[in-house]
C-alpha positions as CSV (number, residue, x, y, z in Angstrom):
1,X,112.4,112.6,76.8
2,X,109.7,114.2,76.1
3,X,106.0,113.8,77.5
4,X,105.3,111.3,80.4
5,X,108.4,109.4,80.3
6,X,111.8,109.5,83.1
7,X,114.1,112.2,82.2
8,X,117.5,111.4,81.6
9,X,119.2,113.2,84.7
10,X,123.3,112.1,83.5
11,X,125.3,109.2,81.8
12,X,127.7,107.8,82.5
13,X,130.5,108.0,80.2
14,X,131.6,104.5,79.2
15,X,130.3,102.3,76.0
16,X,129.6,104.9,74.4
17,X,127.2,106.4,77.5
18,X,125.0,104.9,79.7
19,X,121.8,107.3,80.6
20,X,120.2,107.2,84.1
21,X,117.0,108.5,84.6
22,X,115.5,109.5,87.4
23,X,113.9,106.2,87.7
24,X,116.9,104.6,88.3
25,X,117.6,107.1,90.9
26,X,114.4,106.9,92.1
27,X,115.2,103.2,92.4
28,X,118.2,103.8,94.0
29,X,117.0,106.1,96.5
30,X,114.6,103.1,97.6
31,X,116.4,100.3,98.1
32,X,119.3,102.7,100.0
33,X,116.3,103.6,102.2
34,X,114.9,99.8,103.0
35,X,118.0,98.8,103.4
36,X,119.3,101.4,105.6
37,X,116.3,100.6,107.1
38,X,117.3,97.2,107.4
39,X,121.1,97.2,109.1
40,X,119.3,99.9,111.3
41,X,116.2,97.7,112.6
42,X,118.4,94.5,113.5
43,X,121.2,96.1,115.0
44,X,120.3,95.1,118.7
45,X,117.9,92.4,118.7
46,X,116.8,91.5,122.3
47,X,114.8,88.2,123.0
48,X,112.2,90.9,124.9
49,X,111.3,93.0,121.4
50,X,111.3,96.6,122.0
51,X,110.9,99.9,120.1
52,X,111.8,99.5,116.6
53,X,112.2,95.8,117.0
54,X,108.4,95.4,117.8
55,X,107.2,97.1,114.4
56,X,109.7,94.5,112.6
57,X,108.2,91.7,114.3
58,X,105.0,92.3,113.0
59,X,105.8,92.5,109.4
60,X,107.9,89.6,109.7
61,X,104.7,87.9,111.2
62,X,102.5,89.1,108.7
63,X,104.4,88.7,105.8
64,X,104.7,85.0,107.5
65,X,100.8,84.1,107.5
66,X,100.0,85.9,104.9
67,X,102.4,83.7,102.8
68,X,101.7,80.4,104.3
69,X,97.5,81.5,103.9
70,X,97.9,82.1,100.2
71,X,100.8,79.0,99.3
72,X,100.6,76.6,102.3
73,X,102.7,75.8,105.5
74,X,105.2,74.3,103.2
75,X,105.8,77.4,101.5
76,X,106.7,79.8,104.2
77,X,110.6,80.0,103.2
78,X,109.5,82.6,100.3
79,X,107.9,84.9,102.9
80,X,111.6,86.7,102.8
81,X,110.8,87.4,99.2
82,X,107.4,88.2,98.9
83,X,107.7,90.3,102.2
84,X,111.1,92.4,100.4
85,X,108.7,92.2,97.1
86,X,106.0,93.8,99.1
87,X,108.2,96.4,101.3
88,X,110.0,97.9,97.9
89,X,106.9,98.2,95.7
90,X,105.1,100.0,98.7
91,X,108.1,102.2,99.2
92,X,108.1,102.7,95.0
93,X,104.7,103.0,94.0
94,X,104.1,105.8,97.5
95,X,107.5,107.9,95.9
96,X,104.8,110.1,94.3
97,X,103.5,111.4,97.2
98,X,106.6,113.5,97.9
99,X,106.2,115.0,94.8
100,X,109.1,112.7,92.8
101,X,107.8,110.0,90.4
102,X,107.4,106.5,91.2
103,X,110.1,103.7,89.9
104,X,106.7,101.7,89.2
105,X,105.3,104.2,86.7
106,X,108.1,103.1,84.3
107,X,107.5,100.0,82.4
108,X,111.4,98.5,82.9
109,X,111.0,98.6,86.6
110,X,107.1,96.2,86.1
111,X,108.5,94.2,83.4
112,X,111.7,93.2,85.4
113,X,109.8,92.6,88.5
114,X,107.1,90.4,86.7
115,X,109.8,88.3,84.5
116,X,111.3,87.3,88.0
117,X,107.9,86.1,88.8
118,X,108.2,84.8,85.7
119,X,110.9,83.0,85.9
120,X,110.0,81.9,89.7
121,X,107.5,80.3,88.6
122,X,109.0,78.1,86.0
123,X,112.1,77.1,87.8
124,X,110.1,76.4,91.1
125,X,107.6,74.5,89.1
126,X,110.2,72.6,87.5
127,X,111.5,72.0,90.4
128,X,108.6,70.7,92.8
129,X,107.7,68.6,89.8
130,X,110.7,67.5,88.1
131,X,111.0,69.1,84.6
132,X,109.8,66.7,82.4
133,X,106.6,66.4,85.1
134,X,106.0,69.8,84.7
135,X,106.7,70.1,81.0
136,X,103.4,67.3,81.1
137,X,101.3,70.3,82.2
138,X,101.6,72.4,79.3
139,X,100.0,68.9,77.0
140,X,96.9,69.1,79.2
141,X,94.1,67.8,78.9
142,X,95.0,67.3,75.5
143,X,97.9,67.3,73.4
144,X,96.5,70.2,70.7
145,X,96.0,72.3,73.7
146,X,99.8,73.1,74.1
147,X,100.1,76.5,72.0
148,X,98.0,77.6,74.0
149,X,98.9,76.7,77.4
150,X,102.2,78.6,76.4
151,X,100.9,81.4,75.3
152,X,98.3,81.9,78.8
153,X,102.0,81.3,80.3
154,X,104.4,84.1,78.2
155,X,101.2,86.4,79.4
156,X,101.5,86.0,82.4
157,X,104.4,88.7,82.7
158,X,103.1,91.1,80.3
159,X,99.7,91.0,82.0
160,X,101.3,91.8,85.8
161,X,104.1,94.4,84.8
162,X,101.4,96.3,82.6
163,X,98.8,96.5,85.1
164,X,101.3,98.0,87.4
165,X,102.5,100.1,85.5
166,X,99.5,101.0,83.7
167,X,97.9,102.0,87.3
168,X,100.6,103.9,88.4
169,X,102.0,105.7,85.2
170,X,97.9,106.5,84.8
171,X,98.1,108.8,87.7
172,X,101.0,109.5,87.3
173,X,99.3,111.6,84.1
174,X,96.4,112.8,85.6
175,X,98.2,114.5,88.0
176,X,100.7,116.7,86.2
177,X,97.5,117.0,83.9
178,X,95.5,119.0,87.3
179,X,98.2,120.5,88.7
180,X,98.8,122.5,84.3
181,X,95.4,122.3,84.5
182,X,95.0,124.4,88.1
183,X,98.2,126.4,87.4
184,X,96.5,128.3,84.4
185,X,93.9,128.6,86.6
186,X,96.3,130.4,89.0
187,X,97.4,132.4,86.4
188,X,93.8,133.6,84.8
189,X,92.5,134.9,88.0
190,X,96.0,136.8,88.9
191,X,97.4,134.2,91.5
192,X,100.2,132.7,89.8
193,X,102.7,133.6,92.1
194,X,100.1,132.7,94.8
195,X,99.2,128.9,93.7
196,X,97.1,128.1,96.5
197,X,95.0,126.0,94.1
198,X,98.0,123.6,93.4
199,X,98.5,123.8,97.5
200,X,95.2,122.3,98.0
201,X,92.9,120.6,95.8
202,X,95.5,118.1,94.5
203,X,96.0,116.2,98.1
204,X,92.1,114.5,98.0
205,X,93.3,113.1,94.4
206,X,96.7,112.9,96.0
207,X,95.7,110.4,98.7
208,X,93.3,107.9,95.8
209,X,96.1,107.6,92.7
210,X,99.1,107.4,95.0
211,X,98.3,106.4,98.2
212,X,94.7,104.1,97.5
213,X,96.0,103.2,94.3
214,X,99.8,102.5,95.4
215,X,99.1,100.1,97.9
216,X,96.3,97.9,96.1
217,X,98.6,97.8,93.4
218,X,101.6,96.1,95.7
219,X,99.1,94.2,97.5
220,X,97.6,92.5,93.9
221,X,101.3,92.2,93.1
222,X,102.3,89.7,95.5
223,X,99.3,88.4,96.5
224,X,99.8,86.8,92.4
225,X,103.2,86.2,92.9
226,X,102.3,84.0,95.3
227,X,99.3,82.5,93.1
228,X,101.1,81.5,90.6
229,X,103.8,80.5,91.9
230,X,101.8,78.0,94.7
231,X,99.7,76.9,91.5
232,X,103.2,75.9,89.6
233,X,104.4,74.0,92.0
234,X,101.2,71.9,93.8
């Protein structure tokens, strides 16, 4: 693909060819790292934690507390999913720090995650209130609000997906333009074989667009997921 879209790395020769993009490959790597870490960190669990178990328990405890504070004590069971979502998004958003394209800089990834949130909202809302009781909420405060309420619900996955995608791909585009511009300056002053400008100047911008924005967008997406699901159930 041209421009700033994900490149097609290879194709699986079935069903006319299934394109495998760098987004898919990077997502596989992220998932493999998380699964590998989970297996390694929980291989030997002791009653008295030590080593890496201390850090794992800090993460688990923090997500349990955040879920309870945001959704309520009765919804603590959502903590494992929210924790997994947080870790996946955090690692995926920070992928640009090692020079690879973040999976979340692809609209397919962010919309898929947003659709998972969308289905959770309505499934657990209907499960908590009953199908008829949940459907009744679409006609409140009066029946003429039904179309607007439906449109509001349909806009949720769009806003969630595009917010995360826009922030991540925006940073990717800016960093790509910055590297290209610095490369041009290096060539103009005779340093094309010694890219000193590209080695130092982008660091500050990586700290903002990859580190700060990545962590912030992870927190926002997870918090909005918690809030939307909790509101639908209450």
